The first five atom37 places (N, CA, C, CB, O) and aatype in JSON, in Angstrom:
{
  "aatype": [12, 0, 7, 10, 4, 2, 1, 10, 11, 19, 10, 1, 11, 6, 1, 7, 17, 15, 5, 15, 5, 10, 0, 6, 1, 10, 6, 9, 15, 1, 5, 0, 19, 11, 0, 9, 6, 16, 7, 11, 8, 3, 14, 15, 10, 15, 15, 0, 13, 1, 9, 0, 1, 10, 13, 15, 1, 14, 9, 0, 6, 9, 13, 7, 3],
  "atom_mask": [
    [1, 1, 1, 1, 1],
    [1, 1, 1, 1, 1],
    [1, 1, 1, 0, 1],
    [1, 1, 1, 1, 1],
    [1, 1, 1, 1, 1],
    [1, 1, 1, 1, 1],
    [1, 1, 1, 1, 1],
    [1, 1, 1, 1, 1],
    [1, 1, 1, 1, 1],
    [1, 1, 1, 1, 1],
    [1, 1, 1, 1, 1],
    [1, 1, 1, 1, 1],
    [1, 1, 1, 1, 1],
    [1, 1, 1, 1, 1],
    [1, 1, 1, 1, 1],
    [1, 1, 1, 0, 1],
    [1, 1, 1, 1, 1],
    [1, 1, 1, 1, 1],
    [1, 1, 1, 1, 1],
    [1, 1, 1, 1, 1],
    [1, 1, 1, 1, 1],
    [1, 1, 1, 1, 1],
    [1, 1, 1, 1, 1],
    [1, 1, 1, 1, 1],
    [1, 1, 1, 1, 1],
    [1, 1, 1, 1, 1],
    [1, 1, 1, 1, 1],
    [1, 1, 1, 1, 1],
    [1, 1, 1, 1, 1],
    [1, 1, 1, 1, 1],
    [1, 1, 1, 1, 1],
    [1, 1, 1, 1, 1],
    [1, 1, 1, 1, 1],
    [1, 1, 1, 1, 1],
    [1, 1, 1, 1, 1],
    [1, 1, 1, 1, 1],
    [1, 1, 1, 1, 1],
    [1, 1, 1, 1, 1],
    [1, 1, 1, 0, 1],
    [1, 1, 1, 1, 1],
    [1, 1, 1, 1, 1],
    [1, 1, 1, 1, 1],
    [1, 1, 1, 1, 1],
    [1, 1, 1, 1, 1],
    [1, 1, 1, 1, 1],
    [1, 1, 1, 1, 1],
    [1, 1, 1, 1, 1],
    [1, 1, 1, 1, 1],
    [1, 1, 1, 1, 1],
    [1, 1, 1, 1, 1],
    [1, 1, 1, 1, 1],
    [1, 1, 1, 1, 1],
    [1, 1, 1, 1, 1],
    [1, 1, 1, 1, 1],
    [1, 1, 1, 1, 1],
    [1, 1, 1, 1, 1],
    [1, 1, 1, 1, 1],
    [1, 1, 1, 1, 1],
    [1, 1, 1, 1, 1],
    [1, 1, 1, 1, 1],
    [1, 1, 1, 1, 1],
    [1, 1, 1, 1, 1],
    [1, 1, 1, 1, 1],
    [1, 1, 1, 0, 1],
    [1, 1, 1, 1, 1]
  ],
  "atom_positions": [
    [[-17.62, -17.98, 8.48], [-16.79, -18.34, 7.34], [-15.36, -18.68, 7.8], [-16.76, -17.2, 6.31], [-14.49, -18.92, 6.97]],
    [[-15.12, -18.7, 9.09], [-13.79, -19.03, 9.59], [-13.43, -20.45, 9.21], [-13.71, -18.85, 11.11], [-14.3, -21.32, 9.08]],
    [[-12.14, -20.69, 9.03], [-11.69, -22.04, 8.76], [-11.35, -22.33, 7.31], [0.0, 0.0, 0.0], [-11.2, -23.49, 6.94]],
    [[-11.22, -21.3, 6.49], [-10.78, -21.54, 5.12], [-9.42, -22.23, 5.13], [-10.71, -20.2, 4.33], [-8.56, -21.92, 5.96]],
    [[-9.24, -23.16, 4.23], [-7.93, -23.77, 4.06], [-7.03, -22.66, 3.48], [-7.98, -25.06, 3.1], [-7.43, -21.94, 2.57]],
    [[-5.83, -22.54, 4.01], [-4.96, -21.52, 3.45], [-3.51, -21.96, 3.47], [-5.12, -20.22, 4.21], [-3.11, -22.84, 4.22]],
    [[-2.73, -21.3, 2.61], [-1.31, -21.61, 2.47], [-0.42, -20.52, 3.03], [-0.97, -21.84, 1.01], [0.77, -20.47, 2.73]],
    [[-0.97, -19.65, 3.84], [-0.22, -18.5, 4.33], [1.03, -18.91, 5.1], [-1.1, -17.65, 5.2], [2.1, -18.34, 4.88]],
    [[0.91, -19.87, 5.98], [2.08, -20.3, 6.77], [3.18, -20.85, 5.87], [1.66, -21.36, 7.8], [4.36, -20.57, 6.07]],
    [[2.79, -21.64, 4.88], [3.76, -22.22, 3.94], [4.48, -21.12, 3.18], [3.07, -23.19, 2.96], [5.7, -21.14, 3.06]],
    [[3.73, -20.16, 2.66], [4.32, -19.06, 1.9], [5.23, -18.21, 2.79], [3.22, -18.18, 1.29], [6.3, -17.79, 2.36]],
    [[4.8, -17.98, 4.01], [5.62, -17.19, 4.95], [6.93, -17.91, 5.24], [4.85, -16.94, 6.26], [7.99, -17.29, 5.21]],
    [[6.85, -19.2, 5.52], [8.06, -19.97, 5.85], [9.0, -20.09, 4.66], [7.68, -21.37, 6.35], [10.22, -20.13, 4.83]],
    [[8.45, -20.16, 3.45], [9.3, -20.21, 2.24], [10.19, -18.97, 2.14], [8.42, -20.33, 0.98], [11.29, -19.03, 1.6]],
    [[9.7, -17.87, 2.66], [10.47, -16.62, 2.62], [11.31, -16.42, 3.88], [9.54, -15.44, 2.43], [12.07, -15.45, 3.98]],
    [[11.17, -17.32, 4.84], [11.96, -17.22, 6.07], [11.5, -16.11, 6.99], [0.0, 0.0, 0.0], [12.29, -15.6, 7.79]],
    [[10.22, -15.73, 6.9], [9.69, -14.66, 7.72], [9.04, -15.22, 8.98], [8.69, -13.83, 6.93], [8.43, -16.29, 8.95]],
    [[9.16, -14.49, 10.06], [8.42, -14.83, 11.28], [7.0, -14.28, 11.13], [9.12, -14.24, 12.56], [6.71, -13.51, 10.21]],
    [[6.13, -14.68, 12.04], [4.77, -14.13, 12.02], [4.82, -12.62, 12.24], [3.88, -14.81, 13.1], [4.04, -11.88, 11.65]],
    [[5.73, -12.18, 13.1], [5.85, -10.74, 13.37], [6.3, -9.98, 12.13], [6.84, -10.51, 14.52], [5.81, -8.88, 11.86]],
    [[7.24, -10.55, 11.38], [7.72, -9.88, 10.16], [6.61, -9.8, 9.12], [8.93, -10.63, 9.58], [6.45, -8.77, 8.46]],
    [[5.83, -10.87, 8.99], [4.71, -10.84, 8.04], [3.67, -9.83, 8.5], [4.08, -12.25, 7.91], [3.14, -9.07, 7.69]],
    [[3.38, -9.82, 9.77], [2.4, -8.87, 10.31], [2.82, -7.43, 10.01], [2.24, -9.06, 11.83], [1.99, -6.6, 9.64]],
    [[4.09, -7.14, 10.17], [4.61, -5.81, 9.88], [4.38, -5.44, 8.42], [6.09, -5.72, 10.22], [3.94, -4.34, 8.11]],
    [[4.69, -6.37, 7.53], [4.52, -6.12, 6.09], [3.05, -5.91, 5.73], [5.1, -7.29, 5.28], [2.73, -5.14, 4.82]],
    [[2.16, -6.6, 6.44], [0.73, -6.52, 6.14], [0.02, -5.44, 6.93], [0.08, -7.84, 6.4], [-1.15, -5.14, 6.68]],
    [[0.74, -4.85, 7.9], [0.16, -3.83, 8.78], [-1.02, -4.37, 9.57], [-0.28, -2.62, 7.96], [-2.06, -3.72, 9.71]],
    [[-0.84, -5.59, 10.11], [-1.81, -6.21, 11.0], [-1.03, -6.76, 12.2], [-2.64, -7.35, 10.27], [0.21, -6.73, 12.2]],
    [[-1.72, -7.24, 13.2], [-1.04, -7.76, 14.39], [-0.51, -9.18, 14.14], [-1.98, -7.74, 15.6], [-0.99, -9.9, 13.27]],
    [[0.49, -9.55, 14.94], [1.01, -10.91, 14.87], [-0.09, -11.9, 15.25], [2.24, -11.08, 15.8], [-0.16, -13.0, 14.69]],
    [[-0.93, -11.52, 16.19], [-2.04, -12.39, 16.61], [-3.0, -12.64, 15.45], [-2.78, -11.78, 17.8], [-3.54, -13.73, 15.31]],
    [[-3.21, -11.61, 14.63], [-4.08, -11.77, 13.46], [-3.46, -12.74, 12.46], [-4.34, -10.4, 12.79], [-4.17, -13.57, 11.89]],
    [[-2.16, -12.63, 12.25], [-1.47, -13.55, 11.34], [-1.63, -14.98, 11.86], [0.04, -13.19, 11.22], [-1.96, -15.89, 11.09]],
    [[-1.4, -15.18, 13.14], [-1.52, -16.52, 13.73], [-2.94, -17.06, 13.56], [-1.14, -16.48, 15.23], [-3.12, -18.22, 13.2]],
    [[-3.94, -16.23, 13.82], [-5.34, -16.66, 13.71], [-5.69, -17.02, 12.27], [-6.27, -15.57, 14.21], [-6.43, -17.98, 12.03]],
    [[-5.16, -16.27, 11.31], [-5.4, -16.58, 9.89], [-4.71, -17.88, 9.51], [-4.91, -15.42, 8.98], [-5.3, -18.74, 8.85]],
    [[-3.45, -18.03, 9.93], [-2.7, -19.25, 9.59], [-3.34, -20.51, 10.17], [-1.26, -19.14, 10.1], [-3.35, -21.56, 9.52]],
    [[-3.88, -20.41, 11.36], [-4.47, -21.59, 12.0], [-5.93, -21.81, 11.61], [-4.36, -21.47, 13.5], [-6.54, -22.8, 12.01]],
    [[-6.48, -20.89, 10.83], [-7.86, -21.05, 10.38], [-8.89, -20.65, 11.41], [0.0, 0.0, 0.0], [-10.08, -20.92, 11.24]],
    [[-8.46, -20.0, 12.49], [-9.41, -19.55, 13.51], [-10.21, -18.35, 13.04], [-8.69, -19.21, 14.81], [-11.36, -18.16, 13.43]],
    [[-9.59, -17.53, 12.18], [-10.26, -16.37, 11.6], [-9.85, -16.24, 10.15], [-9.93, -15.07, 12.39], [-8.72, -16.55, 9.78]],
    [[-10.77, -15.77, 9.34], [-10.45, -15.48, 7.95], [-9.99, -14.02, 7.85], [-11.69, -15.74, 7.03], [-10.42, -13.19, 8.65]],
    [[-9.14, -13.71, 6.9], [-8.68, -12.33, 6.75], [-9.82, -11.44, 6.24], [-7.48, -12.25, 5.79], [-10.73, -11.91, 5.57]],
    [[-9.73, -10.18, 6.58], [-10.67, -9.22, 5.99], [-10.38, -9.18, 4.49], [-10.53, -7.78, 6.65], [-9.33, -9.65, 4.04]],
    [[-11.28, -8.63, 3.74], [-11.08, -8.55, 2.3], [-9.84, -7.73, 1.98], [-12.32, -7.92, 1.61], [-9.05, -8.1, 1.11]],
    [[-9.66, -6.61, 2.67], [-8.48, -5.78, 2.41], [-7.19, -6.52, 2.77], [-8.57, -4.46, 3.19], [-6.2, -6.4, 2.06]],
    [[-7.2, -7.29, 3.86], [-6.02, -8.07, 4.23], [-5.75, -9.17, 3.22], [-6.2, -8.69, 5.63], [-4.6, -9.43, 2.88]],
    [[-6.8, -9.8, 2.73], [-6.63, -10.86, 1.72], [-5.98, -10.29, 0.46], [-8.0, -11.5, 1.38], [-5.11, -10.93, -0.13]],
    [[-6.4, -9.09, 0.05], [-5.79, -8.46, -1.13], [-4.33, -8.11, -0.86], [-6.57, -7.21, -1.53], [-3.48, -8.29, -1.74]],
    [[-4.02, -7.6, 0.33], [-2.63, -7.27, 0.67], [-1.77, -8.53, 0.67], [-2.54, -6.57, 2.04], [-0.64, -8.51, 0.18]],
    [[-2.3, -9.62, 1.22], [-1.56, -10.89, 1.25], [-1.29, -11.37, -0.17], [-2.35, -11.97, 2.04], [-0.18, -11.77, -0.49]],
    [[-2.31, -11.32, -1.01], [-2.16, -11.76, -2.4], [-1.11, -10.93, -3.13], [-3.5, -11.68, -3.14], [-0.29, -11.46, -3.87]],
    [[-1.14, -9.61, -2.93], [-0.14, -8.74, -3.56], [1.26, -9.03, -3.04], [-0.48, -7.26, -3.33], [2.22, -9.11, -3.81]],
    [[1.38, -9.2, -1.73], [2.68, -9.44, -1.12], [3.33, -10.71, -1.67], [2.55, -9.55, 0.39], [4.53, -10.73, -1.94]],
    [[2.54, -11.75, -1.85], [3.08, -13.03, -2.33], [2.93, -13.21, -3.84], [2.39, -14.16, -1.63], [3.3, -14.25, -4.38]],
    [[2.39, -12.2, -4.53], [2.2, -12.25, -5.99], [1.46, -13.51, -6.42], [3.56, -12.17, -6.7], [1.86, -14.21, -7.35]],
    [[0.37, -13.76, -5.72], [-0.47, -14.93, -6.03], [-1.93, -14.53, -5.97], [-0.19, -16.11, -5.03], [-2.28, -13.58, -5.27]],
    [[-2.78, -15.23, -6.71], [-4.22, -14.96, -6.62], [-4.74, -15.35, -5.24], [-5.0, -15.73, -7.73], [-4.24, -16.29, -4.61]],
    [[-5.73, -14.61, -4.78], [-6.34, -14.91, -3.47], [-6.79, -16.36, -3.41], [-7.54, -13.97, -3.21], [-6.57, -17.04, -2.41]],
    [[-7.41, -16.84, -4.48], [-7.93, -18.21, -4.5], [-6.83, -19.25, -4.32], [-8.67, -18.48, -5.79], [-7.08, -20.33, -3.8]],
    [[-5.63, -18.93, -4.75], [-4.51, -19.86, -4.6], [-4.04, -19.93, -3.14], [-3.35, -19.45, -5.52], [-3.58, -20.97, -2.68]],
    [[-4.17, -18.83, -2.43], [-3.75, -18.78, -1.04], [-4.86, -19.27, -0.11], [-3.34, -17.37, -0.66], [-4.61, -20.01, 0.84]],
    [[-6.08, -18.83, -0.39], [-7.23, -19.15, 0.46], [-8.26, -19.92, -0.35], [-7.85, -17.87, 1.06], [-9.32, -19.38, -0.69]],
    [[-7.96, -21.17, -0.67], [-8.9, -21.99, -1.44], [-9.43, -23.13, -0.6], [0.0, 0.0, 0.0], [-8.95, -23.39, 0.5]],
    [[-10.43, -23.8, -1.14], [-11.02, -24.96, -0.46], [-10.13, -26.17, -0.56], [-12.39, -25.28, -1.03], [-10.47, -27.24, -0.04]]
  ]
}
């Protein structure tokens, strides 16, 4: 299921956060953030929910087709 289209990088940059800063907020590694942003890996369900809460957006809006 890897390769979902996602807006994570756009949302992160809108807030002026580095990948490391986002990783800290999500309690995941910077490498995981990079892999999610580039579509190499999809987030776990728990990470997807944390991302949605952090950006106050529905999961489908962030990780949609």
